[in-house]
N, C-alpha and C positions, 0 to 999 in steps of 0.2 A: 310407529311414527315417532314416539318419544325417544326410542333407542337411536334413531337416525339423527335427531337433533342433538342428543348427548354426544354421539360419535363425532359429528361435525364440529361441535363446540370444543371437544377435547383435542381433535386433530388441529383445528385452527389455533387453539391456545398453545399447543405444543410447538407448532411451526413458529409462532410469534416469539415464544420463549427461546427457541433455538436461535432465531435471528438476533434477538437481544444478546444472548450469550456470545454468539459469534462476533458481533460488533464490539461488545465490551472486551472480549479477549484480545481482539486485534488492537484496540486502543491501549490495553495494558502492555502488550508486547512493544508497541511503538513508543510508549512513554518510559520504558525501562532505560535508565541511564547506564552507560558503560564507563569503565575506568578511563578510557581514552577514546576520542572520536576519530575514526579513520576515514569517515565519509568524504571529507574535503580532499584528502590525499588521493583516494580512489577516483573521485570526480575529476580532479586535475589530470591524473594519469590516463584516464580513458575519455577525456573531453566530453564529460557529461554536462548537461544544461539544466538539470532540475533545480539547482540553487539559483540560477538566473530566473527560471520560471517562478520560483517563490518570490523573488524580489519584484518581478513584474506584476505578479498577482496583487501585491500590496499597493502598487501604483495604479491599479485599474486598467491594465493592458487588455487587449483583445484576447479572448479566451481560446479560440480555436487554434491559433499558432502555439499557444502554451501547451495545449493538450498534445499536439503533434510532437513538441519537444519532449514531453514526458514519455510518450509512447516510444520514441526512439531510444531514450535512456533505458526504458524498461527492457527493450529487446537486448541491449548491450549487457545490462546487469543480469538478465535471465540466463544469457549465454555464459557469463562468468560464474554464476552460481551453479550451473550444471557441472562445471569443472571443479568447483570447490565445495561439493556437497558433503556434509557430514550428518550422521544420523541424529545427533543431538538437536539440531535446529531444523531438521527436515520438515517436521510437522508445522513449526512456526512459519517457515518460508512458504509452504504450500497454502497455509491459511492467509498469509499476507498477499500472496499472488492472487488468490481468489478475491480477497478484499479489494485489491487494485482493479481487477476486472469488473467487480460489482460497482466500484466507484466510477469507473469509465462508462459503464452502462447508465449509471445514474446521471452522469454528466450529459450524456447524449439525450437522455429523456428530459432533463430539466433545463438545458441550455436556453431554449427559446422561451420557456415559461417563466423561469426564475433564475436570472443570472447570479444572484447571491448564492443560491443553492448549488449551481454549477461551479462557482468559484470555490465553495467549500469542498466540493468533490475533488477539484484539482489540488487543493491544499492537502487533502488526505492522500491523494496519489503521490504527491511529492514527498510526504512523510514516509510512505512505504519505500520509495526509492532511496531516501536517505538511510533508512534502516538496512536495506539490502547492501548499499555501498559500504556502510560501516561493518556489517558482518563479513563482507568479502575482505575488507582490510584486516579485520581481526583474524580471519582464517589464513591470510597470507603471512601474518606476523607470527602466529602461534607455533608453526613448525620451527621457526628460527629461535623461538624462546625455549623450546623443549629440547 
């Protein structure tokens, strides 16, 4: 009996620590500043709406249309990333793609219960999209620089 309690405690503790590590690592990746921000150029070139969604979030707009805008942008950026995949950032991109999907699930779960929590999830999703757009812009410029 005691072994079962210890095993469950260790397993649950390990899962919680992994979740904390994953979330913290995603926030570190997203907070890293680059020498130049290419996100706006990529957003304009591909008609992405995540920047508009960010602005509307700050004004208290309806959340469901903003989520749809972010999801459309995610599909476009995911397609672009598949064509510009490099091994150096592959793990980061996969982690952030997972983070995006987890935040989308959190949005769905919390939208009716806590609009503030759902709004925060959309903000994090837009941060992931900005990171993806910036990394795509960097990848597009780097072959020209070399």
